[in-house]
TORRO-939681 format. One record per residue (C-alpha): residue number from 0; residue in one letter; chain; x, z, y. Coordinates in steps of 0.2 Angstrom, whole numbers, padded with zeros to 4 digits. Example, Ala and Ser with C-alpha at 12.3 -4.5 7.8 and 13.67 -1.06 7.14 Angstrom:
% TORRO-939681
[0,"A","A",[0062,0039,-0022]]
[1,"S","A",[0068,0036,-0005]]
//
This chain:
% TORRO-939681
[0,"X","A",[0172,0776,-0571]]
[1,"X","A",[0158,0775,-0583]]
[2,"X","A",[0151,0758,-0588]]
[3,"X","A",[0134,0753,-0580]]
[4,"X","A",[0119,0756,-0591]]
[5,"X","A",[0111,0739,-0595]]
[6,"X","A",[0092,0738,-0590]]
[7,"X","A",[0080,0740,-0605]]
[8,"X","A",[0073,0725,-0614]]
[9,"X","A",[0055,0721,-0611]]
[10,"X","A",[0051,0725,-0629]]
[11,"X","A",[0060,0742,-0628]]
[12,"X","A",[0050,0746,-0612]]
[13,"X","A",[0034,0742,-0620]]
[14,"X","A",[0039,0753,-0635]]
[15,"X","A",[0041,0768,-0625]]
[16,"X","A",[0027,0781,-0627]]
[17,"X","A",[0014,0779,-0613]]
[18,"X","A",[0022,0764,-0605]]
[19,"X","A",[0014,0751,-0595]]
[20,"X","A",[0021,0735,-0589]]
[21,"X","A",[0013,0726,-0574]]
[22,"X","A",[0012,0707,-0576]]
[23,"X","A",[0010,0695,-0561]]
[24,"X","A",[-0005,0685,-0556]]
[25,"X","A",[-0010,0667,-0555]]
[26,"X","A",[0005,0656,-0550]]
[27,"X","A",[-0006,0641,-0545]]
[28,"X","A",[-0016,0651,-0532]]
[29,"X","A",[0000,0658,-0524]]
[30,"X","A",[0007,0640,-0523]]
[31,"X","A",[-0010,0633,-0516]]
[32,"X","A",[-0010,0647,-0503]]
[33,"X","A",[0007,0641,-0497]]
[34,"X","A",[0000,0624,-0494]]
[35,"X","A",[0005,0615,-0510]]
[36,"X","A",[-0007,0602,-0518]]
[37,"X","A",[-0008,0605,-0537]]
[38,"X","A",[-0022,0592,-0540]]
[39,"X","A",[-0014,0582,-0553]]
[40,"X","A",[-0011,0583,-0572]]
[41,"X","A",[0006,0592,-0571]]
[42,"X","A",[-0002,0606,-0560]]
[43,"X","A",[0011,0619,-0555]]
[44,"X","A",[0024,0610,-0566]]
[45,"X","A",[0025,0596,-0554]]
[46,"X","A",[0034,0607,-0542]]
[47,"X","A",[0048,0610,-0554]]
[48,"X","A",[0054,0593,-0549]]
[49,"X","A",[0047,0592,-0532]]
[50,"X","A",[0048,0609,-0524]]
[51,"X","A",[0058,0622,-0535]]
[52,"X","A",[0061,0633,-0520]]
[53,"X","A",[0042,0636,-0519]]
[54,"X","A",[0041,0642,-0536]]
[55,"X","A",[0055,0655,-0533]]
[56,"X","A",[0045,0661,-0517]]
[57,"X","A",[0029,0663,-0527]]
[58,"X","A",[0038,0673,-0541]]
[59,"X","A",[0047,0683,-0528]]
[60,"X","A",[0030,0687,-0520]]
[61,"X","A",[0024,0695,-0536]]
[62,"X","A",[0040,0705,-0539]]
[63,"X","A",[0039,0711,-0521]]
[64,"X","A",[0020,0716,-0524]]
[65,"X","A",[0025,0727,-0539]]
[66,"X","A",[0025,0715,-0554]]
[67,"X","A",[0038,0719,-0568]]
[68,"X","A",[0036,0702,-0576]]
[69,"X","A",[0035,0684,-0568]]
[70,"X","A",[0028,0670,-0579]]
[71,"X","A",[0036,0653,-0577]]
[72,"X","A",[0029,0637,-0571]]
[73,"X","A",[0030,0629,-0588]]
[74,"X","A",[0011,0631,-0594]]
[75,"X","A",[0008,0613,-0592]]
[76,"X","A",[0026,0607,-0593]]
[77,"X","A",[0027,0597,-0609]]
[78,"X","A",[0038,0582,-0614]]
[79,"X","A",[0022,0572,-0616]]
[80,"X","A",[0015,0576,-0598]]
[81,"X","A",[0032,0573,-0590]]
[82,"X","A",[0033,0557,-0600]]
[83,"X","A",[0017,0550,-0592]]
[84,"X","A",[0025,0552,-0575]]
[85,"X","A",[0040,0542,-0580]]
[86,"X","A",[0051,0557,-0583]]
[87,"X","A",[0062,0555,-0598]]
[88,"X","A",[0065,0567,-0612]]
[89,"X","A",[0082,0574,-0606]]
[90,"X","A",[0076,0577,-0588]]
[91,"X","A",[0060,0584,-0595]]
[92,"X","A",[0070,0597,-0605]]
[93,"X","A",[0080,0601,-0590]]
[94,"X","A",[0064,0604,-0580]]
[95,"X","A",[0057,0615,-0593]]
[96,"X","A",[0072,0626,-0594]]
[97,"X","A",[0073,0626,-0575]]
[98,"X","A",[0057,0636,-0575]]
[99,"X","A",[0065,0651,-0583]]
[100,"X","A",[0080,0649,-0571]]
[101,"X","A",[0069,0649,-0556]]
[102,"X","A",[0060,0665,-0561]]
[103,"X","A",[0077,0673,-0564]]
[104,"X","A",[0083,0668,-0547]]
[105,"X","A",[0067,0677,-0540]]
[106,"X","A",[0072,0693,-0549]]
[107,"X","A",[0089,0692,-0542]]
[108,"X","A",[0083,0690,-0525]]
[109,"X","A",[0070,0704,-0527]]
[110,"X","A",[0084,0716,-0533]]
[111,"X","A",[0095,0710,-0518]]
[112,"X","A",[0080,0715,-0507]]
[113,"X","A",[0080,0733,-0514]]
[114,"X","A",[0068,0732,-0529]]
[115,"X","A",[0077,0744,-0541]]
[116,"X","A",[0065,0743,-0557]]
[117,"X","A",[0069,0731,-0571]]
[118,"X","A",[0062,0714,-0569]]
[119,"X","A",[0058,0702,-0583]]
[120,"X","A",[0054,0684,-0586]]
[121,"X","A",[0040,0677,-0597]]
[122,"X","A",[0041,0659,-0602]]
[123,"X","A",[0024,0651,-0602]]
[124,"X","A",[0018,0640,-0616]]
[125,"X","A",[0001,0634,-0613]]
[126,"X","A",[-0010,0626,-0627]]
[127,"X","A",[-0011,0608,-0632]]
[128,"X","A",[-0027,0606,-0621]]
[129,"X","A",[-0017,0611,-0606]]
[130,"X","A",[-0006,0595,-0608]]
[131,"X","A",[-0022,0585,-0609]]
[132,"X","A",[-0027,0592,-0592]]
[133,"X","A",[-0046,0590,-0596]]
[134,"X","A",[-0051,0608,-0598]]
[135,"X","A",[-0051,0606,-0617]]
[136,"X","A",[-0040,0622,-0619]]
[137,"X","A",[-0057,0631,-0616]]
[138,"X","A",[-0064,0622,-0631]]
[139,"X","A",[-0051,0621,-0643]]
[140,"X","A",[-0053,0611,-0659]]
[141,"X","A",[-0044,0595,-0654]]
[142,"X","A",[-0045,0586,-0670]]
[143,"X","A",[-0027,0590,-0674]]
[144,"X","A",[-0020,0598,-0690]]
[145,"X","A",[-0010,0615,-0689]]
[146,"X","A",[0005,0605,-0694]]
[147,"X","A",[0002,0592,-0679]]
[148,"X","A",[0000,0606,-0667]]
[149,"X","A",[0016,0615,-0673]]
[150,"X","A",[0025,0598,-0671]]
[151,"X","A",[0019,0597,-0653]]
[152,"X","A",[0024,0615,-0648]]
[153,"X","A",[0040,0617,-0657]]
[154,"X","A",[0051,0606,-0646]]
[155,"X","A",[0047,0614,-0629]]
[156,"X","A",[0047,0631,-0636]]
[157,"X","A",[0065,0628,-0642]]
[158,"X","A",[0070,0623,-0624]]
[159,"X","A",[0062,0638,-0617]]
[160,"X","A",[0070,0649,-0630]]
[161,"X","A",[0087,0642,-0626]]
[162,"X","A",[0085,0647,-0608]]
[163,"X","A",[0084,0665,-0614]]
[164,"X","A",[0068,0672,-0606]]
[165,"X","A",[0064,0690,-0610]]
[166,"X","A",[0048,0684,-0619]]
[167,"X","A",[0038,0668,-0623]]
[168,"X","A",[0020,0669,-0617]]
[169,"X","A",[0010,0659,-0629]]
[170,"X","A",[-0005,0660,-0618]]
[171,"X","A",[-0023,0654,-0616]]
[172,"X","A",[-0025,0650,-0635]]
[173,"X","A",[-0042,0644,-0638]]
[174,"X","A",[-0043,0645,-0657]]
[175,"X","A",[-0035,0651,-0673]]
[176,"X","A",[-0029,0634,-0678]]
[177,"X","A",[-0018,0634,-0663]]
[178,"X","A",[-0013,0652,-0666]]
[179,"X","A",[-0007,0648,-0683]]
[180,"X","A",[0003,0633,-0677]]
[181,"X","A",[0011,0644,-0663]]
[182,"X","A",[0015,0657,-0676]]
[183,"X","A",[0025,0644,-0686]]
[184,"X","A",[0032,0636,-0671]]
[185,"X","A",[0041,0652,-0664]]
[186,"X","A",[0049,0657,-0681]]
[187,"X","A",[0068,0658,-0679]]
[188,"X","A",[0069,0655,-0661]]
[189,"X","A",[0077,0672,-0658]]
[190,"X","A",[0066,0676,-0643]]
[191,"X","A",[0051,0688,-0644]]
[192,"X","A",[0033,0682,-0640]]
[193,"X","A",[0016,0688,-0636]]
[194,"X","A",[0001,0678,-0640]]
[195,"X","A",[-0015,0679,-0630]]
[196,"X","A",[-0032,0671,-0633]]
[197,"X","A",[-0044,0665,-0620]]
[198,"X","A",[-0061,0672,-0625]]
[199,"X","A",[-0079,0671,-0620]]
[200,"X","A",[-0095,0680,-0627]]
[201,"X","A",[-0084,0691,-0638]]
[202,"X","A",[-0076,0676,-0647]]
[203,"X","A",[-0062,0664,-0645]]
[204,"X","A",[-0067,0649,-0635]]
[205,"X","A",[-0069,0639,-0651]]
[206,"X","A",[-0081,0652,-0657]]
[207,"X","A",[-0071,0662,-0670]]
[208,"X","A",[-0075,0681,-0671]]
[209,"X","A",[-0061,0691,-0662]]
[210,"X","A",[-0059,0702,-0678]]
[211,"X","A",[-0054,0686,-0687]]
[212,"X","A",[-0043,0679,-0673]]
[213,"X","A",[-0033,0695,-0671]]
[214,"X","A",[-0033,0698,-0690]]
[215,"X","A",[-0022,0682,-0691]]
[216,"X","A",[-0009,0691,-0680]]
[217,"X","A",[-0009,0708,-0688]]
[218,"X","A",[0004,0703,-0701]]
[219,"X","A",[0014,0692,-0689]]
[220,"X","A",[0033,0697,-0689]]
[221,"X","A",[0036,0711,-0676]]
[222,"X","A",[0052,0703,-0671]]
[223,"X","A",[0043,0687,-0666]]
[224,"X","A",[0025,0692,-0660]]
[225,"X","A",[0028,0708,-0651]]
[226,"X","A",[0011,0709,-0642]]
[227,"X","A",[-0006,0701,-0643]]
[228,"X","A",[-0021,0700,-0632]]
[229,"X","A",[-0031,0690,-0620]]
[230,"X","A",[-0029,0680,-0604]]
[231,"X","A",[-0038,0668,-0593]]
[232,"X","A",[-0055,0675,-0597]]
[233,"X","A",[-0068,0684,-0586]]
[234,"X","A",[-0063,0702,-0582]]
[235,"X","A",[-0079,0709,-0591]]
[236,"X","A",[-0073,0701,-0607]]
[237,"X","A",[-0056,0710,-0607]]
[238,"X","A",[-0059,0728,-0612]]
[239,"X","A",[-0069,0724,-0628]]
[240,"X","A",[-0056,0711,-0633]]
[241,"X","A",[-0042,0724,-0630]]
[242,"X","A",[-0050,0737,-0641]]
[243,"X","A",[-0052,0724,-0655]]
[244,"X","A",[-0034,0718,-0653]]
[245,"X","A",[-0027,0736,-0653]]
[246,"X","A",[-0038,0742,-0668]]
[247,"X","A",[-0035,0726,-0679]]
[248,"X","A",[-0016,0723,-0676]]
[249,"X","A",[-0009,0740,-0671]]
[250,"X","A",[0003,0730,-0659]]
[251,"X","A",[0005,0732,-0641]]
[252,"X","A",[-0009,0723,-0631]]
[253,"X","A",[-0007,0711,-0617]]
[254,"X","A",[-0022,0708,-0605]]
[255,"X","A",[-0022,0697,-0589]]
[256,"X","A",[-0040,0690,-0585]]
[257,"X","A",[-0045,0679,-0571]]
[258,"X","A",[-0052,0685,-0555]]
[259,"X","A",[-0070,0683,-0560]]
[260,"X","A",[-0075,0669,-0548]]
[261,"X","A",[-0082,0653,-0555]]
[262,"X","A",[-0076,0636,-0551]]
[263,"X","A",[-0090,0624,-0544]]
[264,"X","A",[-0084,0607,-0550]]
[265,"X","A",[-0097,0598,-0540]]
[266,"X","A",[-0093,0607,-0523]]
[267,"X","A",[-0075,0609,-0528]]
[268,"X","A",[-0074,0627,-0523]]
[269,"X","A",[-0074,0644,-0530]]
[270,"X","A",[-0090,0654,-0530]]
[271,"X","A",[-0095,0672,-0533]]
[272,"X","A",[-0085,0688,-0529]]
[273,"X","A",[-0069,0694,-0538]]
[274,"X","A",[-0072,0706,-0552]]
[275,"X","A",[-0054,0710,-0555]]
[276,"X","A",[-0051,0727,-0549]]
[277,"X","A",[-0038,0741,-0552]]
[278,"X","A",[-0052,0752,-0559]]
[279,"X","A",[-0054,0739,-0573]]
[280,"X","A",[-0036,0738,-0576]]
[281,"X","A",[-0036,0757,-0579]]
[282,"X","A",[-0049,0755,-0591]]
[283,"X","A",[-0039,0742,-0600]]
[284,"X","A",[-0025,0754,-0601]]
[285,"X","A",[-0036,0767,-0608]]
[286,"X","A",[-0042,0755,-0621]]
[287,"X","A",[-0025,0752,-0627]]
[288,"X","A",[-0017,0738,-0616]]
[289,"X","A",[0002,0741,-0611]]
[290,"X","A",[0005,0724,-0602]]
[291,"X","A",[-0008,0722,-0589]]
[292,"X","A",[-0009,0708,-0575]]
[293,"X","A",[-0020,0694,-0569]]
[294,"X","A",[-0022,0675,-0571]]
[295,"X","A",[-0031,0662,-0561]]
[296,"X","A",[-0036,0668,-0543]]
[297,"X","A",[-0028,0685,-0545]]
[298,"X","A",[-0015,0686,-0531]]
[299,"X","A",[0000,0697,-0526]]
[300,"X","A",[-0011,0709,-0516]]
[301,"X","A",[-0022,0713,-0531]]
[302,"X","A",[-0007,0715,-0542]]
[303,"X","A",[0001,0727,-0530]]
[304,"X","A",[-0015,0738,-0530]]
[305,"X","A",[-0015,0737,-0549]]
[306,"X","A",[0003,0742,-0550]]
[307,"X","A",[0001,0757,-0539]]
[308,"X","A",[-0014,0763,-0548]]
[309,"X","A",[-0006,0761,-0566]]
[310,"X","A",[0010,0769,-0561]]
[311,"X","A",[0002,0784,-0553]]
[312,"X","A",[-0011,0787,-0566]]
[313,"X","A",[-0006,0796,-0583]]
[314,"X","A",[-0010,0786,-0599]]
[315,"X","A",[-0025,0790,-0609]]
//
């Protein structure tokens, strides 16, 4: 009897000519749709302690819809954030690592239910501003040095890497200072990473030109930064950014924007119509993206439509 062939790595899958990997959508909107209140500073990370099974169910919904990758509930999971809730450092590390285990459990259940394609886990690491929970990840420039930002990121990245995700998702990065810090923080961890900026008006949220921002990543080690791109931005911002990322870095490009709706803070409701569509996703692929999904307000139904279109259409 021949030995079973192991599934391909995520990095190997992306390296295949003409490949496309479908990412999941927004974790928070799927949790809120299930009735969970995420209105505190820990956001979805609170459920790591209070309702871990809800996170498995949310990941499973995306795998079932057609996503190849589930992104963990660790975006806002930090030692500092848990500490403000009275959670000690050891327990915080356990919860951060648990985020990877829960996504793995969802993949196991998806396979048990008949999903046959490889399923991967991306361990989310949000920016420093996510820990502040005041929206500053959409501004950047926190007044910290690159060394201070590296010192903030490295401990939880070590915990996430030790949990052995398929990739670290260094996401919603608002400026080049934090990108530099993250490039330093992932060195030697032994787990590949992608780095994605949040952008507006053709620049990073802190205002740097995208040529400069992606230029910083062009020489990043291929064993560490395996893809670059954008997330948590308006859908119309995505294609120009994908084109710049592909041209400047020569690396695989990741893209997962928001739905396109706008949050009305005064009325506490979303306004406008979603602009995230499968047509746009196909254009992102033609522009050079290979890892494609959604961020805030993009749910399993939209990801399922995108997955169907991307897998049916030839690249180019």
